[in-house]
C-alpha positions in Angstrom: 10.5 -49.0 4.5 8.9 -49.6 8.2 11.0 -47.0 9.7 9.7 -44.5 7.3 6.0 -45.6 7.6 6.3 -45.3 11.4 6.5 -41.3 11.2 3.2 -41.4 8.9 0.2 -41.5 10.8 -3.6 -41.3 10.6 -5.8 -42.9 7.7 -3.8 -45.0 5.6 -6.3 -45.6 2.8 -6.2 -41.9 2.2 -2.5 -41.7 2.2 -2.2 -44.2 -0.3 -4.9 -42.7 -2.6 -3.2 -39.3 -2.4 0.1 -41.0 -3.3 -1.6 -42.9 -6.1 -3.1 -40.0 -7.8 0.0 -38.0 -7.4 2.0 -40.7 -9.0 -0.3 -41.2 -11.8 -0.3 -37.4 -12.7 3.1 -37.5 -14.0 1.8 -39.3 -17.1 -1.1 -37.0 -18.1 0.6 -33.9 -17.3 4.0 -34.9 -19.2 1.7 -35.7 -22.3 -0.2 -32.7 -22.0 2.3 -30.2 -21.6 3.8 -30.9 -24.8 1.8 -28.2 -26.6 3.0 -25.7 -23.9 6.4 -26.4 -24.7 5.9 -24.9 -28.0 3.7 -21.8 -27.0 5.2 -18.3 -27.1 8.5 -19.4 -28.8 9.3 -22.6 -26.6 11.9 -25.2 -27.7 9.8 -28.1 -27.2 11.4 -29.1 -24.2 8.5 -30.8 -21.6 10.8 -32.0 -18.9 11.1 -28.5 -17.7 7.1 -28.8 -17.0 7.2 -32.5 -15.5 10.3 -31.1 -13.0 7.9 -28.4 -12.0 5.2 -30.5 -11.4 7.3 -33.0 -9.3 8.5 -29.9 -7.0 4.9 -29.0 -6.6 3.8 -32.4 -5.3 6.9 -32.7 -3.3 6.4 -29.5 -1.4 2.7 -30.8 -1.2 3.5 -34.1 0.6 5.5 -32.0 2.9 2.8 -29.8 3.7 0.4 -33.0 4.3 3.1 -34.6 6.6 3.7 -31.3 8.7 0.0 -30.3 9.0 -1.0 -34.0 9.8 1.5 -33.6 12.8 -0.5 -30.7 14.4 -3.3 -31.6 16.6 -6.7 -31.0 14.8 -8.2 -28.9 17.8 -5.2 -26.2 17.2 -7.1 -25.4 13.9 -9.6 -24.0 16.0 -7.6 -20.6 17.1 -5.5 -20.7 13.5 -9.1 -20.1 11.7 -9.5 -17.1 14.0 -6.0 -15.7 13.4 -5.9 -16.7 9.7 -9.4 -15.5 8.6 -8.5 -11.8 8.6 -5.1 -12.4 7.0 -6.9 -14.3 4.2 -9.2 -11.4 3.7 -6.4 -9.0 3.6 -4.9 -11.6 0.7 -8.0 -11.4 -1.1 -7.8 -7.2 -1.0 -4.9 -7.4 -2.2 -5.3 -9.9 -5.3 -8.5 -7.7 -6.4 -6.1 -4.6 -6.3 -3.4 -6.0 -8.1 -4.8 -7.1 -11.1 -2.2 -9.6 -12.2 -1.5 -10.8 -15.7 -0.2 -14.0 -16.5 1.1 -14.6 -20.3 -0.7 -11.3 -21.6 -3.9 -12.9 -20.1 -6.0 -11.3 -17.2 -5.4 -13.6 -14.2 -7.0 -11.2 -11.3 -7.4 -14.4 -9.0 -3.5 -14.5 -8.2 -1.0 -12.2 -6.6 2.8 -12.7 -7.1 5.1 -13.3 -4.1 7.5 -10.7 -4.6 10.5 -12.6 -2.7 10.4 -15.7 -4.6 8.3 -14.7 -7.4 5.8 -17.5 -7.3 2.0 -16.9 -8.4 -0.4 -17.7 -5.7 -4.1 -17.9 -6.0 -5.7 -16.7 -2.7 -9.0 -17.6 -3.1 -8.4 -21.2 -2.5 -6.3 -20.8 0.7 -9.2 -18.3 2.1 -11.4 -21.2 1.3 -9.8 -23.8 3.6 -9.6 -20.9 6.3 -13.5 -20.1 6.0 -14.5 -23.3 6.4 -12.2 -24.2 9.3 -13.9 -21.3 10.9 -17.2 -22.2 10.2 -16.7 -25.7 11.7 -15.4 -23.7 14.9 -18.4 -21.9 15.0 -21.0 -24.5 14.5 -19.3 -27.0 16.8 -19.7 -24.4 19.6 -23.1 -23.5 18.8 -24.5 -26.9 18.5 -26.0 -27.5 22.0 -26.6 -23.8 22.3 -30.2 -22.1 21.7 -29.9 -19.1 19.4 -31.7 -17.3 16.6 -31.1 -16.1 13.2 -29.8 -12.6 14.4 -27.3 -14.3 16.9 -25.5 -16.0 13.7 -25.6 -13.1 11.3 -22.4 -11.2 12.3 -20.1 -14.2 13.7 -21.1 -16.9 11.0 -22.7 -15.1 7.8 -20.9 -11.8 7.7 -17.2 -13.6 7.3 -18.9 -15.7 4.7 -20.2 -12.7 3.0 -16.9 -10.9 3.0 -15.0 -14.0 1.6 -17.5 -14.9 -1.1 -17.9 -11.5 -1.8 -14.1 -10.7 -2.2 -13.6 -14.1 -4.4 -16.7 -13.6 -6.9 -16.0 -11.0 -9.0 -12.6 -12.8 -10.2 -13.9 -16.7 -9.6 -17.4 -17.2 -9.4 -16.8 -21.2 -9.6 -14.8 -20.9 -6.4 -17.3 -18.6 -4.6 -20.1 -20.8 -5.6 -18.3 -24.0 -4.0 -17.5 -22.2 -0.8 -20.9 -21.1 -0.5 -22.5 -24.4 -1.1 -20.0 -26.1 1.3 -20.9 -23.8 4.0 -24.4 -24.2 3.5 -24.1 -27.8 3.6 -21.7 -27.9 6.8 -24.6 -25.5 8.7 -27.4 -27.8 7.7 -25.7 -31.0 8.8 -24.7 -29.2 12.2 -28.7 -28.8 12.9 -29.2 -25.0 11.5 -32.7 -24.8 11.1 -33.9 -25.1 7.6 -35.9 -21.9 7.5 -32.8 -19.4 8.2 -31.1 -21.4 5.5 -34.0 -20.8 3.1 -33.4 -16.9 3.9 -29.8 -17.3 3.4 -30.2 -18.7 -0.3 -33.2 -16.3 -1.2 -30.4 -13.5 -0.1 -27.6 -14.8 -1.8 -29.4 -15.3 -5.0 -30.9 -11.6 -4.9 -27.4 -10.6 -4.3 -25.9 -12.5 -7.1 -28.9 -11.6 -9.5 -28.3 -7.9 -8.6 -24.2 -8.3 -9.4 -24.8 -9.8 -12.6 -27.2 -7.1 -13.9 -25.0 -4.4 -12.8 -22.2 -6.0 -14.5 -24.0 -6.3 -17.7 -25.2 -2.7 -17.4 -21.6 -1.1 -16.3 -19.2 -3.2 -18.1 -16.4 -1.0 -17.2 -16.9 -0.9 -13.6 -16.0 -4.3 -12.9 -12.8 -6.6 -13.4 -12.6 -8.6 -16.8 -13.2 -11.7 -14.8 -16.7 -10.7 -14.4 -17.3 -10.5 -18.3 -15.1 -14.0 -18.5 -17.4 -16.1 -16.1 -20.6 -14.6 -17.3 -19.9 -15.3 -21.0 -19.3 -18.8 -20.0 -22.5 -19.3 -18.5 -23.8 -17.8 -21.4 -22.1 -20.0 -23.8 -22.9 -23.1 -22.1 -26.4 -22.8 -23.4 -25.3 -21.6 -26.9 -24.6 -23.5 -30.3 -22.1 -21.0 -31.4 -18.8 -23.1 -31.9 -16.8 -19.9 -32.5 -16.9 -19.2 -29.1 -13.8 -19.8 -27.0 -15.5 -21.8 -24.2 -17.6 -23.9 -26.7 -14.5 -24.6 -29.0 -12.6 -26.1 -25.7 -15.5 -28.2 -24.7 -15.6 -29.3 -28.4 -12.1 -30.7 -28.3 -12.6 -32.0 -24.8 -15.6 -34.4 -26.4 -13.4 -35.2 -29.3 -10.4 -36.4 -27.1 -13.5 -38.2 -25.0 -15.1 -39.9 -28.0 -11.5 -41.0 -29.4 -10.5 -42.6 -26.4 -12.8 -45.2 -26.7 -12.6 -48.3 -24.1 -9.1 -48.8 -23.4 -7.8 -45.4 -25.0 -5.0 -44.7 -27.3 -2.1 -45.1 -25.0 0.1 -42.9 -22.7 1.5 -39.9 -24.5 -0.9 -40.5 -27.8 -3.4 -37.9 -27.0 -4.1 -35.6 -30.2 -6.1 -33.0 -28.9 -3.6 -32.1 -26.2 -2.2 -29.7 -29.1 -5.6 -28.1 -29.5 -6.9 -27.7 -25.9 -5.4 -24.1 -24.1 -5.6 -25.9 -20.7 -4.9 -29.5 -21.5 -2.7 -29.9 -18.8 -4.9 -28.1 -16.0 -8.7 -27.4 -16.6 -9.3 -30.3 -19.5 -6.7 -33.0 -18.0 -9.4 -35.3 -17.5 -10.4 -35.2 -21.4 -6.7 -36.1 -21.9 -6.8 -39.0 -19.6 -9.9 -40.2 -21.2 -8.3 -40.0 -24.7 -5.3 -41.7 -23.6 -6.6 -44.4 -21.0 -9.9 -44.7 -22.1 -13.4 -45.4 -20.3 -11.3 -47.8 -18.1 -8.9 -44.8 -16.7 -11.8 -42.4 -16.6 -14.0 -44.9 -14.0 -10.7 -45.8 -12.0 -9.7 -42.1 -11.6 -13.5 -41.2 -10.7 -13.7 -44.3 -8.2 -10.4 -43.2 -6.6 -12.1 -39.8 -5.6 -15.4 -41.2 -4.7 -13.1 -43.7 -2.3 -11.7 -40.5 -0.9 -15.4 -39.4 0.1 -16.0 -42.6 1.5 -12.8 -42.2 4.0 -14.0 -38.6 4.8 -17.2 -39.8 5.9 -15.8 -42.8 7.8 -13.4 -40.6 9.5 -16.2 -37.8 10.2 -18.3 -40.6 11.7 -15.9 -42.3 14.2 -14.6 -39.0 15.8 -16.1 -38.1 18.7 -15.5 -34.6 18.7 -18.0 -32.4 16.8 -15.3 -29.7 15.7 -13.3 -32.9 14.1 -16.4 -34.1 12.3 -17.5 -30.9 10.7 -13.8 -29.9 10.0 -13.3 -33.4 8.0 -16.3 -32.6 5.8 -15.7 -28.7 5.5 -12.3 -29.0 4.2 -12.5 -32.5 2.5 -15.6 -32.4 0.6 -14.5 -29.4 -1.5 -11.7 -31.6 -2.7 -14.2 -34.4 -4.0 -16.6 -31.8 -5.4 -13.9 -29.9 -7.1 -13.0 -33.2 -9.0 -16.5 -34.1 -9.9 -16.9 -30.5 -11.2 -13.8 -31.1 -13.6 -15.0 -34.2 -14.8 -18.7 -32.9 -15.8 -17.2 -29.9 -17.3 -15.2 -32.2 -19.8 -18.2 -33.9 -20.6 -20.5 -30.4 -21.1 -22.5 -31.2 -17.9 -21.3 -27.9 -16.2 -20.2 -24.5 -18.2 -16.3 -23.9 -18.0 -15.3 -23.1 -14.6 -11.5 -23.0 -14.4 -11.7 -25.6 -11.5 -8.5 -28.0 -11.8 -8.7 -31.9 -11.1 -7.0 -32.1 -7.5 -3.6 -33.8 -7.0 -3.5 -34.3 -10.8 -3.6 -31.3 -12.8 -0.6 -29.2 -12.9 -0.5 -25.9 -10.7 1.2 -25.2 -7.6 -1.9 -23.5 -5.7 -4.1 -26.1 -6.3 -1.8 -29.0 -5.3 -0.8 -27.2 -2.1 -4.2 -26.1 -0.9 -5.3 -29.6 -1.5 -2.4 -30.8 0.4 -3.1 -28.6 3.1 -6.9 -29.9 3.1 -5.8 -33.5 3.4 -3.3 -32.9 6.0 -6.3 -31.4 8.1 -8.2 -34.2 7.5 -5.4 -36.4 8.3 -4.6 -34.5 11.4 -8.4 -35.5 12.7 -7.8 -39.3 11.7 -4.6 -39.3 13.9 -7.0 -38.6 17.1 -9.8 -41.0 16.0 -9.9 -44.5 17.9 -11.2 -47.4 16.1 -14.1 -48.5 17.7 -14.6 -52.1 18.6 -17.2 -54.7 19.4 -16.8 -54.6 23.1 -16.8 -50.6 23.2 -20.1 -49.0 24.8 -22.5 -47.5 22.1 -22.9 -44.1 22.7 -25.9 -42.1 21.3 -25.3 -39.2 19.1 -26.6 -36.6 21.7 -24.3 -37.8 24.2 -21.4 -37.6 21.8 -22.3 -34.0 21.1 -22.8 -33.1 25.0 -19.3 -34.9 25.8 -17.4 -32.8 22.8 -18.8 -29.5 24.3 
């Protein structure tokens, strides 16, 4: 074991949390996949879903291991190279209009050689946030105007978010919020941010109005996420989204304090996305309030480790990179939980490292690998070290 651990570098707590969440995921995924095993004339065999989930996790942890070996400064150049590639993938995704199981799945493209479906927006999110962290680190000690940042900073953000928005509003919103949070942390003037938020709200409003006025001119997914927002404030139980929420709340209510036990969920047979979007409701039904709190604690612990790693890093790019690619993991987890208890409308966001799905797991692992790459270079501070002011740190990093 010691020989194996010597190859694993970086923050050991973050490694442990990722491993524990991944190991725990086998129980709810195996349980929740039982309804999938009977859909579309299936034979009821759930083992293939468990094996598929295991393969996704193994590949994911190989991604973590490989990426965490890369010096984090390399991601500066990689973000510039990968950004045009990510935009091209988003364009192809919009044009392809993939369907999975007869349902519209315009967020996905199918890789011809291996026959695997891939959600391009998640890769674009990691690439864009890495690019933004690089740009902000370069500009942190320079004087600039709002006009100076329009092309190099906000144009790429507009392009990526604009291509994702029609098919996946929740992911586009998360990316936009994470970008604005990063620029705020880096000291970007608040008056400029107000202009950006106002412009973004105006563009979104115009887009929604255009989609309502000309429904045939936009992808089907636009109607989907607009209807989800509208149904969130509606009491009509006949709506599909309200049906899912009601079943999720029933699962949570019947879970009690200690739950019904692993594999004993009833609502997994009624929730259409019980192994992915609504897996948290199944966890609460089977493991109770205790299991729900423990899972939430682990994600909050990830948040704490991200803050610690960012604080200890003496490089501005490293600080922003950790927050940029790491915080969306926690943010996505909290959104998934909030949807299950009807605090948010249905979004389609999975529970990182627990929900089934290859792309979600792999991109979460890619982000964790980048964070661990930064943590490898972090030298623990001791009491004997000379205290350095934040201004000195910023100037030295440049």
